[in-house]
Structures are given as structure tokens and as C-alpha cells.
C-alpha positions in Angstrom: -40.9 -45.8 -46.1 -38.5 -49.1 -46.0 -38.7 -51.0 -49.0 -39.7 -54.5 -48.4 -38.0 -57.2 -49.4 -39.6 -60.7 -50.6 -38.2 -64.4 -51.1 -39.7 -66.1 -53.2 -38.7 -69.9 -53.5 -40.0 -71.5 -57.3 -39.3 -68.1 -58.7 -38.9 -69.6 -62.3 -42.3 -71.0 -62.6 -45.7 -69.1 -63.9 -46.7 -68.2 -60.0 -43.2 -66.8 -59.5 -42.7 -64.7 -62.6 -46.4 -62.8 -62.3 -45.1 -62.3 -58.8 -42.5 -61.5 -59.2 -44.0 -58.4 -61.6 -46.1 -57.9 -58.8 -43.8 -57.4 -56.2 -41.2 -54.6 -58.7 -44.3 -52.8 -59.2 -44.8 -52.5 -55.5 -40.6 -51.9 -55.2 -40.5 -54.5 -53.1 -36.6 -56.1 -53.3 -36.8 -59.3 -54.6 -34.4 -62.3 -53.5 -35.3 -65.5 -56.0 -34.5 -68.8 -54.9 -33.2 -71.2 -57.8 -31.5 -74.4 -57.6 -29.3 -73.3 -60.4 -28.2 -70.6 -62.9 -29.0 -72.1 -65.7 -32.6 -72.4 -64.5 -33.0 -68.4 -65.5 -32.5 -68.3 -69.7 -35.9 -69.7 -70.7 -37.7 -69.0 -68.2 -40.9 -66.4 -67.1 -38.1 -64.3 -65.0 -35.5 -64.7 -67.8 -35.9 -61.0 -68.8 -35.9 -59.7 -65.3 -32.4 -61.5 -64.3 -30.7 -57.5 -64.3 -33.8 -55.8 -62.0 -34.1 -58.5 -58.7 -31.7 -60.8 -57.3 -30.8 -64.3 -57.1 -30.0 -66.8 -54.3 -29.3 -70.7 -54.8 -31.7 -73.0 -53.0 -33.1 -76.5 -52.8 -36.0 -77.2 -50.2 -34.2 -80.3 -49.4 -31.1 -78.5 -47.4 -32.3 -76.9 -44.4 -28.8 -75.0 -44.5 -29.0 -72.8 -47.7 -32.7 -72.1 -47.1 -31.6 -70.3 -43.8 -28.0 -68.9 -45.4 -30.8 -66.7 -47.4 -32.9 -66.1 -44.8 -29.4 -65.0 -42.7 -28.1 -63.3 -45.6 -30.9 -61.2 -46.9 -33.6 -60.7 -44.0 -36.9 -60.8 -46.2 -40.0 -59.2 -45.0 -41.8 -61.7 -46.4 -41.5 -64.9 -48.0 -43.4 -66.6 -50.6 -43.2 -70.5 -50.7 -44.3 -71.3 -54.7 -41.8 -74.2 -55.2 -43.5 -77.0 -56.2 -42.6 -80.5 -57.7 -46.0 -79.4 -59.2 -47.3 -81.7 -62.1 -50.4 -83.7 -60.2 -50.4 -86.5 -62.4 -46.1 -86.8 -62.6 -47.2 -86.3 -58.8 -47.1 -90.5 -59.1 -44.5 -91.3 -60.8 -41.9 -88.9 -58.5 -44.0 -89.6 -55.3 -41.2 -89.6 -53.2 -39.7 -86.2 -54.7 -43.1 -84.8 -55.0 -43.8 -85.7 -50.4 -39.7 -84.5 -50.3 -39.9 -81.3 -52.3 -43.9 -80.3 -51.9 -44.2 -81.3 -47.9 -41.0 -81.0 -46.5 -39.3 -79.0 -48.2 -42.2 -76.0 -46.6 -41.2 -77.5 -43.3 -37.8 -76.6 -43.6 -38.9 -73.1 -45.0 -41.0 -72.5 -41.6 -38.5 -74.1 -39.7 -36.0 -71.9 -41.1 -37.7 -68.8 -39.9 -39.0 -69.6 -37.0 -35.0 -70.0 -35.9 -34.1 -66.8 -38.0 -36.3 -64.3 -38.5 -39.7 -65.4 -36.7 -41.5 -61.4 -37.7 -41.2 -62.4 -41.6 -44.6 -63.1 -42.8 -45.1 -66.2 -45.2 -47.4 -67.4 -47.4 -47.9 -70.8 -48.0 -49.5 -72.2 -51.9 -51.4 -74.8 -50.5 -54.1 -75.9 -53.5 -57.4 -77.5 -53.9 -55.7 -81.1 -54.6 -56.1 -80.9 -51.1 -59.6 -81.7 -51.6 -59.8 -84.7 -53.4 -63.1 -86.5 -53.9 -65.3 -83.7 -52.1 -68.6 -84.2 -51.0 -69.4 -80.7 -50.8 -69.3 -79.0 -53.9 -68.0 -75.9 -54.3 -65.5 -76.1 -51.5 -64.5 -73.4 -48.8 -61.6 -73.1 -46.0 -64.2 -75.4 -44.2 -64.2 -78.5 -46.8 -63.2 -81.3 -45.4 -59.6 -82.6 -46.7 -59.5 -86.1 -48.6 -56.5 -85.4 -50.8 -56.1 -88.9 -53.7 -52.4 -88.2 -55.1 -49.1 -87.8 -53.4 -48.9 -84.0 -54.9 -52.5 -83.1 -52.7 -51.0 -84.8 -49.9 -47.9 -83.6 -50.1 -49.7 -79.9 -49.6 -52.1 -80.9 -47.5 -48.9 -81.7 -45.7 -47.5 -78.6 -45.7 -51.0 -76.6 -45.1 -50.8 -78.4 -41.9 -48.0 -77.9 -40.1 -48.2 -74.0 -41.2 -51.5 -73.9 -39.4 -49.6 -76.1 -36.4 -46.3 -73.9 -36.8 -49.0 -70.1 -37.0 -50.4 -71.7 -33.6 -47.4 -73.0 -31.7 -44.5 -70.4 -32.8 -47.2 -67.4 -33.1 -45.8 -66.9 -37.0 -47.3 -65.3 -39.5 -48.3 -67.8 -42.5 -51.1 -67.3 -44.5 -52.3 -69.8 -46.5 -53.6 -69.8 -50.2 -56.0 -72.0 -51.2 -55.7 -72.1 -55.0 -57.8 -73.7 -57.1 -56.5 -74.3 -60.8 -54.8 -71.1 -62.1 -53.5 -70.9 -66.1 -51.4 -68.4 -68.2 -49.7 -68.4 -71.9 -46.4 -68.9 -69.0 -47.7 -72.3 -67.8 -45.3 -75.3 -68.5 -46.6 -77.2 -71.9 -47.2 -80.5 -70.0 -50.3 -78.8 -68.0 -53.2 -79.5 -69.5 -54.9 -76.3 -70.6 -51.2 -76.5 -72.2 -52.1 -78.8 -74.1 -55.2 -78.0 -75.4 -53.7 -73.9 -75.9 -50.9 -75.3 -78.0 -52.3 -78.6 -79.8 -55.0 -75.9 -81.2 -52.8 -73.5 -82.2 -51.2 -76.5 -83.6 -54.1 -77.6 -86.3 -55.0 -74.0 -86.8 -51.1 -73.5 -88.6 -51.6 -77.4 -90.1 -48.8 -78.8 -88.0 -49.7 -82.6 -87.9 -47.2 -83.4 -85.6 -46.1 -81.2 -82.8 -42.5 -80.5 -81.9 -43.7 -80.4 -78.3 -43.9 -84.2 -77.1 -46.4 -85.5 -74.1 -45.2 -87.1 -71.5 -45.4 -89.9 -73.3 -42.8 -89.1 -75.3 -45.0 -88.5 -78.6 -46.2 -85.8 -80.2 -48.7 -83.3 -78.7 -50.0 -83.3 -81.8 -49.9 -86.6 -83.5 -51.3 -87.1 -87.6 -53.2 -83.9 -86.6 -55.2 -85.3 -83.2 -55.0 -84.2 -79.8 -54.8 -87.6 -77.1 -56.1 -86.5 -74.1 -57.6 -88.1 -70.6 -60.7 -87.5 -68.8 -62.9 -85.4 -71.1 -65.9 -85.2 -67.8 -63.0 -84.1 -65.6 -64.5 -80.1 -63.8 -62.1 -77.9 -63.2 -62.4 -74.6 -61.7 -59.7 -72.5 -64.1 -58.9 -69.0 -63.6 -55.7 -67.0 -64.4 -52.5 -66.9 -62.5 -52.1 -63.4 -62.7 -54.9 -62.4 -61.3 -54.3 -65.3 -58.1 -50.8 -63.4 -57.3 -52.3 -60.4 -57.1 -54.6 -62.3 -54.1 -51.3 -63.7 -52.2 -49.8 -60.2 -51.9 -52.7 -59.1 -50.2 -52.9 -62.1 -48.1 -50.0 -61.0 -46.2 -50.7 -57.5 -46.4 -53.8 -58.3 -43.5 -53.7 -57.9 -40.5 -53.8 -61.3 -39.4 -53.1 -64.6 -40.7 -56.2 -67.0 -42.3 -56.3 -69.4 -45.0 -57.8 -68.4 -47.7 -59.4 -70.3 -51.0 -59.0 -68.8 -54.1 -60.9 -69.3 -57.1 -63.4 -67.9 -59.9 -66.3 -70.0 -58.9 -67.1 -71.5 -61.8 -66.6 -75.4 -63.4 -66.4 -76.8 -66.5 -65.1 -79.5 -68.4 -62.6 -80.9 -70.0 -64.1 -80.9 -73.1 -65.7 -77.3 -73.2 -62.1 -76.4 -72.3 -61.5 -77.8 -75.9 -64.1 -76.4 -76.9 -63.2 -73.1 -75.8 -59.5 -73.2 -77.4 -61.1 -74.4 -80.7 -63.6 -71.9 -81.1 -61.2 -69.4 -80.9 -59.3 -69.9 -83.6 -62.9 -70.8 -85.5 -62.6 -74.8 -85.1 -64.7 -78.2 -84.0 -62.7 -79.4 -81.8 -64.4 -82.8 -81.5 -62.5 -83.7 -85.6 -59.6 -83.1 -83.2 -59.7 -84.2 -80.1 -59.1 -88.5 -78.9 -59.4 -89.9 -75.5 -56.5 -92.2 -74.9 -56.2 -94.6 -71.8 -52.8 -93.1 -70.6 -54.0 -89.7 -69.4 -56.1 -91.6 -67.4 -55.3 -90.7 -64.2 -55.0 -93.1 -61.5 -56.9 -91.6 -59.3 -59.1 -89.0 -60.7 -60.1 -85.3 -58.7 -63.4 -85.2 -57.9 -65.7 -81.5 -59.5 -63.0 -78.7 -57.6 -64.8 -75.0 -57.6 -64.2 -72.1 -55.4 -66.4 -70.7 -52.9 -64.1 -67.9 -52.4 -66.6 -65.5 -50.1 -64.2 -64.9 -47.5 -60.9 -63.8 -50.0 -63.5 -61.6 -51.2 -65.0 -60.3 -48.0 -62.1 -60.2 -46.2 -59.6 -58.8 -48.5 -61.8 -57.6 -51.4 -60.3 -60.0 -53.8 -62.1 -61.2 -56.7 -60.7 -62.5 -60.2 -60.7 -59.9 -63.5 -60.0 -62.5 -66.2 -63.1 -64.4 -67.4 -62.8 -67.9 -68.7 -63.0 -67.5 -72.6 -60.2 -64.6 -72.2 -58.0 -66.1 -70.4 -58.0 -69.0 -73.1 -57.8 -67.1 -75.9 -54.9 -65.2 -74.2 -52.8 -68.6 -73.7 -54.4 -70.0 -77.1 -53.1 -66.8 -79.1 -49.7 -67.1 -77.3 -49.1 -70.4 -78.8 -49.8 -69.1 -82.4 -46.9 -66.1 -82.1 -44.6 -68.5 -81.2 -45.5 -71.3 -83.1 -45.5 -69.1 -86.1 -42.0 -68.8 -86.6 -41.8 -73.2 -85.8 -44.4 -73.4 -89.6 -42.5 -71.0 -91.7 
């Protein structure tokens, strides 16, 4: 059987690294699209750099995308690249639209022009639901994004449907709810909490890592967060990349919601993180209005019945295990710093 080739944009991120590991285990040739060689050291895929091929390109520019597809002739394309901080998308609103929205469109157009039989996975997002009036959300729930990231993802999602229908391209869209791991960027909420809890446990009163305001994430022994009542459906990224792959093995391109179906507040996240190391979160977490979003996303929780029924997919990692995994990882990293 011919070895299949997968092109992965955003391969240096959390999802890209877990997907690369999954595809390598399935004997794929992997081509990772990155902006520049300096993106590799320090990224989650650094240790895989000898087992995957790297191609340099930018979702802001159609030409390199077309050249990569022409050169490597991928059987599957996973478009994971995005400006992916919903909160940061206010500051980088135009860049977010360009990369997250038009970037995906450029990928679809390049595949249409060069290798239309190639199957595409488009990373859609629960942020497209915004403030939903229906809880939980499934594939029929109306979209109403409330931040530039959600709006850009919705543009890409809509273009995927249009290209699927108009040009008969195989584009599968996974509407993924929040998914986390030890490889999450430090400015994501779950990682800030895991990192902060580990710092406090180890007696680090002012952390080396800084928050979005340029201050220590742990300052004078406290972590400053935004809205503690915000509710999310959090799962493990390693489980979710399996759903991405399964969607491209399906007999037809489709749109599927991927999530755990369990909703928790930010304070419950804090409680779980601190209790995993035997501490009381309420002594260490403070609310800072600077970290409250301009418009808060509503209660987003997945109804992934369709994915379970059609793909046989369901998450395997519990919320408690996920948070403990993240805190333990930060403890290991920080022990070197504190000694």
C-alpha cells in the first residue's frame, strides 16, 4: 500500500504536534508547513524534526502554499494554523482575519487548483457559537461569534462549505471545543492556571513567565484571572486529533462537533488544579478586570452525538486527569528553576 502524505499547517502548535505523532504511528509521510526555521527549536515538534519534512510558507501568501502542494502532492491537508488566542484577537483583529479566515481560504483555493482529489481537514471552533441560546451545541446550532477570532473561523468554515458544495472538494470541518494539554501555549487560561498552581506549590512567589500585561503570571504569590464564572467544555488535545484523522477517513466530507459534553467554570478549573497538589485555590486566585474579555463567550458545551455515532469517536481523558497532567508537567519544568 502506498505511503500517504499529509500536509499539516500549524504543525508547531499543540494540535499539530499531537497530530504529527498520530500520523507517524500510522506510517504517513508528514510535511509540516512553518514560517521559518527558527520556529522549530523550543516547539513541541522539535524532537520530531528528523522524522518529518518541513516546508516554509505563510498563510498570508498563496504562492508558497501552491508550491508546497505541487511539490509534495499531499493526500491529506490538515489546516490547523491560525492566530489562535481569542482574547488576543481584539488586539490583532486584522491579522486574525487574514491568517485564520483568508489563510484557510487560500488553502482551499490552492488544493482546488493543484490537487482537487486531496482531502482537507479544516479546524473550525466552538468560538463560532459566541453566545448561544441553545445549550449544548451541535451541528445545527446557529453561529453568532462575539470576537474577531470566532468571526474569522466562521468565514473559513463558511468557505469550506461553499468549496465542498460548489467544487466537490472533500473538506471536513471539526467544530472543536476547548482542548488543552501540557503543550498548550502559556497565555492560554488552562496553562496559566496549571503553571500558576505549580509555581505556588514550589514557593515561587514571582514567576519567570509573564502574562499579557507584561507582569509575572504569579505575582506576590497570587494569580490574576478574569471572569471566574465563565463556562467551558475542556478536553484533551491528544484525543481530539484522533477525531481529525477519522473525519478524513470517512466516506463523505462532513461537519462534526468535537467535545466532552461536560461544562465547568473557570473557578472549577482552578479548584481542580490546586486540589491536585493539595492546596486551596481560593487563597491564591484573584480577579483582575484587565483580563475580562470585552465580550464574554456564553456557555459553550458540546453535543458530540454525531461524532460518536458516525465516527465511533469519544474522548478518553477525564477533565481531572487532564488538569493533573498539565500541573504535573509544569511542576517538572519549574523544579529546575526553583533549585
